[in-house]
N, C-alpha and C positions, 0 to 999 in steps of 0.2 A: 499369413493369418496372424493377427495379434493374439498374444497369450496373456498379457499382463497390463493392467492399469490404463488401458486405452480410454481417454476421455476423463480420467480421474486425476492423474498427476502430470505435471509439466516439469520434467527434470532439467535442471541447469548444469548439474554435475552428475555424471554417470560413469561408474567404473565396474568392470566385470573381471572376475578372476576365477576361472573354473566355473563351478556352479553358483558361486557367490556373486551377488549383484548389490551394489551400493548406489543409492540415488538421493540427491538433495535437490529440492525444487519446491514447487507450490501446488496446492490442491486447486484444480480448475475452478470450482464453484466459490470457495471462500478466499482463495489467494493466500491461505495460511502456509507459511514455510514448514517443510517437513523433511526429515532425514529418514529414509526407509532402507531396510536391509532384507535380503532374501538369501536363503541358503539352498534353495532348490531351483535356481535358474529363473526366478521371477514368478513362479506360480503362487507362492504365498509370501507375505511381507510382514515385517515387524517395524514399528516406529521406534526410533531412538532419539535421544536428546543430543544436541551438539552444543559446544561451548559458545559458538557464534555462527551466523550464516556462513556457509562454505563458498569459497571461490574456486578451490581445487582440492582434489583428493587423490592419494596414491596408495595402492595396496602393495604390501610386501610381496616380492615375487616368490617367496618360498613358504609364506604363512598367510593365508588369505584372511585370517582374523586380525592381523596387524595392519593398522592404517595410520597414515599421517594426513592431516587435513590442514588447509590454509584458509583462514578467514581474512577479513580486511585488516584485522589487528594483530593476529598471532598465528603461530603454528601449534598444532596439538597432535598427540599420539594416543592411539588406542590399541591395546592388545586383546580386546574382548569383542571384536567385530562391531565396535561403536557403542557398546553398553556403558563404558566408562572412558574418560579422557583425562589427560594431564597436559599441561603446557610444555612446549619445547622452546629452547633458545633459537634465535634466528629470525630473520625478517620473513614475513609471509610473501607468497607469490604463487606461481604456477608450478606444479609438482610433476616429476617423472621418476619412476623407481624401477629401472631395468634389472638390477641385481642387488642382492642383500647389501653389498658394500658400495652401492652407487645410487644414492638418493639425491636428486637434483631439485633446486628451486630457482626459478627465473623471476626476478623482481620486476615491478612495473617500470623500472628504469632500464631494463634489459640486462642487468647484471646477473650472471649465472654462478651459483654456488653449489658445492658438492659436500655431502656428508658421507663418510665411510662408516659411521657408527650409529646409524638409525636416528639421525637428527640431534644427537647430543652435542656435536660440534660441527662447524661449517667453515669452509674456506672458499674464497672467491676464485673461480677458475677462468672466467672470461666474460665477454660482453656480446650480446646478440647484435647490437647496433640498431635498436629500435624497441618500442614497447610491445611485448608479446601479448597476443590474444589467446594463444594456445601453445602448449608444450607437450610433446610426445617423445618417448624413447622408442627406437627401432631395435637397437642392440645395446650392448654394454656401453659403448662409446659413441654411438650414432644417435643424435637428437634432431628433431624437427621442431621448428617454431613458426607459427603463423603470426604475422604482424597485423596490426589493425588496418593497414592500408591494403591488405591482401597479399603481400609478399610472403613467400615461404622461404625460410632460411634453414640451412642444414649445417650441423657440426659432425665431423667424423672423428673428433679427438676429445670427446667428453666435455664439450662446451667451451674449449679454449678458443677456437677460431670458428667463424661462421661464414658461409658463402650463400649467395642467392641461388636457390634451386628453381624458383619460378617467381615471376612478378606479374601484376595485373596489366 
């Protein structure tokens, strides 16, 4: 049974951390882009402004009010559950944040970079071997990436090497 925003919002980016839910998408009727946050599991929502339309979002694993977002142009960080944002260095892409010292970004070219300091600095750690459509962390060092052709790739060493887990 749906409890929230059925027929109202179409989320393109959705992240859940405990009772907090963050969603970026569009309103069904107007197609207006919106970033919504909920602190009660999606029962009530607040609209927040974002610096640019979101492509990806990651929530700090120990602080659900801290977020890193990626748009098409830049990375941004919020320590206020999306109420305020500031720009980060680094190229945008798909984000995964399994541990406080393990924030990953996978660029559209398949390059994977790691930040151990909440996005202040980045170092390239590997290559997926294709353009990612999705990136998820399973554990501290285990990542999954879905490619646009339907291939699922896996890294068990923090993005350094990738193997095919399944293919279409």
